[in-house]
N, C-alpha and C positions, 0 to 999 in steps of 0.2 A: 596599279598604275604601271605603265610600261616605262622603260628607262628614258626614252626620248622626252616623255612628259616631265620627268624630274630635271633633266638637263635644260630644256627649254621651258621658259615660264608659260604656263597654261592656266586657264581659269579653274580647272579641276585641281591643279596643284596648289594654287593660291588659296582656294576655299577649303582645303583639307584641314580638318581638326582631329587630332589624335584621340581626344576624349570621346568625341561623338562616334568615331570609328570603333573604338573599343566597346562602347555601349551597344552599338548595333551588332557587333560580333557576339556579344553575350546574349542578346535577345535571340539571335539566330540559333545559337547553341541551345537555348532553352526551348525553342520551338522545334528542334530537330526530331525529337521523339514523336511529336504530333504529325510532322510531315511524313515520317517513315510509316506511321500507322495509316495515314490517309493513302499513301502510295500502295501499301499492302492490301488495303480494302479495295482500292480501285483495281489492282491487279487480279484479285480473286473474283471480283464482279465481271471483269473482262473474260477470264477463263471460263466462268459459268455461262456467259452469253455465247462464247465460241462453242462450248460443249453442247449447249442446247441447239444451236444452229446445225451443228454436225449431226446430231441425232435426228433432226427433222428431215435432213437431206438423204440419209442413208436408208436403204431398204434392208430390213433384216431377212436373211435367207437361212433356212435350215434344210440342209440336204441330208437324205438318208443314204444308207449304204448301197442300195440297189438303184438309185435314181440315175436317169440319163441326163447328162449335162452337155452344154456347149462351152468351149474354152475360148477366151479372147485371143485373136490371132496376134502373133508376134509382128513387130514392124517389118522384119525381113520377109514375112509371108505376104504382106500387102504390096502388090506390084503397082497398082494404080487405084484411082478412086472407086472403080467398079469392082474391085476384088472383095471377096467376102471378109467381113470383120470378125466373124466367129468361125471356129473350126470344130469338127466333132461329128457325130456324138461320141461321148465317152461315158463309161460307167464308173461310179464311185465305188471303190473297193473298201477303203477304210478312211477315216478322218481326212477327207479332202485329198486322198491319193487317187489317181485316175488310172484307168486301164481301157484300152481300145476294145471294141466289140469283138474283135478276133482273139483277144486275150493278151495282147502285148502290153506290158506295164509302162507307164509314163514315169520317169525317174524321180520326181520330187512332188511335194505337196503344193496345193494351189490355194491362193487367197479366194475367199468367197466373192470378192468384187470382180474377179476375173472369170467367174463361172455364172452361167444362167441355165435355167431348166430347159431341157429339150422336149418338145412336145411332138410326138409322132402321129 
């Protein structure tokens, strides 16, 4: 109860019985473990559903060392809606490190979501 309900007479304050409140609190404490178990089971089921949905939406891609790939363009490279969304081609040198066809190295590794096969 909030303090104003204690100062001013309200139906909730007048019908309050300490013994019933204590019994209700004890019942809630007894059920606490069951509520926690139910919440944990629900949380695990939700995580499993999210993982399954993610797996069905993603495309597994396996790039080999000599494959030619296109790289997703950076936002600063896209000037308008007709600008190309992919740049390249690039050659994969090792574990998602790229190199231009002329031999210039690209400084970092790239996530497979930002790469797609280049078909010439």
